[in-house]
N, C-alpha and C positions, 0 to 999 in steps of 0.2 A: 637041940640047938646049942652051939658053942657059946662060951662067954663073950667072945668077940662079936658073934652074930647078935646076941642079946643086947650088947652095948650099942651096936649100930642101930638096932631096931628102936631102942629107947631114945636114940639121938636123931631119929628121922626129923627132917625139916619141919614136918607138920606135928611133931610131938616134942618140941624143945621144952625143957622145964619152964614153968610159968615165970620164974624170976629172970629168965633170959629172954623172954618173948618181948617183941616190940609192940607197944600199945599205940594204935593209930588214933589220931585225933579226927573227929568227924568234921568235915568241911560244910559249913552252912551256906548253901546257895539258894536260900529262899527267895532272893530277889533276882535269881538267874545270873548274877555277876560272880565270877570266880576270883578275879583279881582286881583289887582297888589300889591305885597309886594316886596319892593326893599331895599336892604342894611339895614335891620332892626337890630338894636343893643340895648341890654338892659342888664344892670348889676345890681345885688343885692349884696351889700357889697363885691364887688370884684369878685363875681361869675358871669360868662358870661352866662346868661340865653338864650340870642339870640345873634348870632355872624354873622353879615353880611348876614342875611338870605334873600334869594330871592325865591319868589313863585308866580306862575301865575295860576289862576283857570279859566277855560273856562265857558262860559254861558251854563247852562244846564248839567254840568258835575257832575258825582259822583266821588269825590276824597277821597281817604283814606289816613289818616296820621298814621304812626306807628313810634315807637321809645321807647327806654327804659325810665324809670322814670328819669326826669331831662333833657330829650332831647330837651325840649322847646315847646312841643305840646300845653299844656294848656296856657303857657305864650303867645304863638302866638295868640291863640283865645282871650285871655284877651286884647291884643293890638288891634286886629281887631274890637272888640266890645266896645272899649273905657273904659274898666274896669281898664286897666293899661296903663300908658304913657311910650313910648319907649325913649331911649336916643337919637337915631338918625335913619334916614331912612324915608321911605314913604309908605303909605298904601292908595291905591285909589280904590274906588268902581266905576267900569267903568272907562272911560277916564278922567273924570273931577271932581269927588267928592272926596275930600281929607278927609278921615275918621279921620285923626289925629287932624283935626279942630273941630270935633264933640264930644259931650258927649254921654253917653250910651243911653239916651232916644232918642236923635236925630238919632243915628245910627239905633236903632230899628225901628224908623219911616221911615227910608230910605228903609227898607225891608230886614234887616239882623236879623234873629232869632237865638237864641242859646238855646240848651237844655243841661243842666248839667247832670252828672251821676245820682244823686239822684232826683227822680221825685218830683216836687213841684206843687201839685194840691190842690184845695180847698176841703178838705176831707168831710166837713160838708155840701157840696152842691152836687147836682146831676151832672151827666156827662153833661147833657144838659146845666145846669147853668154855669158850667165851660167853656163850649165853647162859650156861650153867653157873658160871662164876658170878653172873649178874643177877641171879635170883634174889628176890627180896627175902633174906633169911638172916639168922644170927651169924655174924662174921667173927665171933670169938674163935680162938685157935681150936679148942676141942670140938665144938660143934662142926666147924669147917672140915676138920680131918676125918670125922666119923660119919658125917651126913651122907645119905644115899638118896638118889632121886626116887620119888614115888610116881605112880602112874599119872597123877594129875600134873605133876611138873614136867614129865615127858610130853604130855599133850600140849602143855603151855609152850614148850620149846618148839614143837612141831608147828603150832599155830603161828608163832613169831617168825619161824623160818619161811612159812608160806607167805606171810605178810611182806617180808623184806625180799622175797624172791631168791632165797639161797638154800632151798631144800636140797638141791643137787650138790651143793658144796659143803654140806654139814661136816664132813670128815676132812676137808681141806685145811691146811694150816692157814691161819688168818694172814700171815705174811705173804702168801701166794696169791691172794686176791688182788683184783684190780683196785685202783683208787676209789672208783665209784662203789664197788662191792664192800670195801672197807667202811665207807660212809654208811652204807645200808646196815652193815653189821653193827656199827656203833649205835645207830638208831634202834636196832633190835635189842641191843644190850640195855638201852634205856627202857624199852618196852617191857623187858622181863620184870622190871620193878613196878610195872603197871602205874605209871605216873598219871596224875590227873591233869597236870599242866606240863607241856613239853616246849622248851625254848630251844630254837634251832638257829645257829649262827652260820650264815652263808653256806648252805648245804650243797650247792652245786659247784663251788669253786674248784677248778682243776678237772672237772668232769668232761667227758665227751658229750656231744649233743644228745646221743641216745641215752646215756646215763642220766643226763639232766632231765630228759622227758620222763624217764622211769621214776626219778626222785620226785618230780612234780606229782605224778600219780600216787606215789606212796604217801606223801604228806597230805594230799587231798583226802585219801582214804582214811587217814587217822582222825581227821576232824569229826566231831559229832560224839564219838565215844570218849574222846578226850579233847582238851583245848590245846591248840598248837599256835605258837607265835614264831613266825619266821622273819629273820632279819636278812635282807638281801638287797640286790640292786633292782632297779625299775624293770629291767628286761625279764628277769625270772619271775618277779612278783606278778607281772602281767599275766603269766600263764596259770597262776593258782589263786589269784586274789579274790577274796570275798569282801573284806573290809581292810582298807589300807590306812595306816597312820604315818604321817610324814613328820619327822623330827628336824628341828633346825635350831642350832645354838642352845641345845638343852631343853627346848620346849616343844610342845605339839604345835606345828604350823598349820596342819590341815588333817582332816579325817573324813573318810567316805569310801564310796565304791571307786574302782579303778578309773571309770569314766569321769567321775566327779574330780578325782585327784588330777587327772591329765588336763582337765579344763579349768583348774583352779588358778586364778590369776597370780596369787602369792607364790604358789609352787612353780609356776612357769617362770616368774621373774627370778626366783632364788636358784632354781636348778637348771634352767635353760638360758637365763639371762636375756630373755626377749619377751615381747608382748605377743599375744595370740594373733 
């Protein structure tokens, strides 16, 4: 075995030196709740973006968030993922992990992934490359340059390709994919890091009807093994909803099944402007 081969073997992703390894924090879900958001407040120049917001997401749940522009949906996700600091309140991942003490990178390492509305993939690289680059591994320069995929990681990539429906496109450049396929690839890139909680922002924006239907199936299939929170409009949410949370002026206006939400008097007055 050459010196280079020996070095590569020593730097395999599953054999990174202990001082470079990422140590995962165990998430306590003894009460079956994965995410606790309590008394969250945030103001921007006098505008109350979040107003004493309380939200509880169960482990393995598919939760849908809806609300008009300015209702607080994106701001809530920004606070959960560490992008924005709140004025007051608490956000816990499981019973004991205080997310407000963490930065964005630390929160991602805990197992919280976020997909924004616009897909962000490496268009000059293949679908396979995009997934490999998204593996949860040490990203320092030397380990990244010398790391080689092992059999378990190949299997993981195949599994994710199957889940997102892109097995046949694995060697295509990401830039050649359709808009919908790019969205699925980005979801796959998040799945490579095996997130416990997946936050998805308007996943079918700009898609064809067929792509939207496939995306609904994909998101539904992910629930159970992981927790999925989808922020979108009423029409799409209707096709996947289990539990729906309606935000209005930075607070929770209503919560329940899709039928309960559609027949809720407060929701009807706020979003439809009419009585039933």
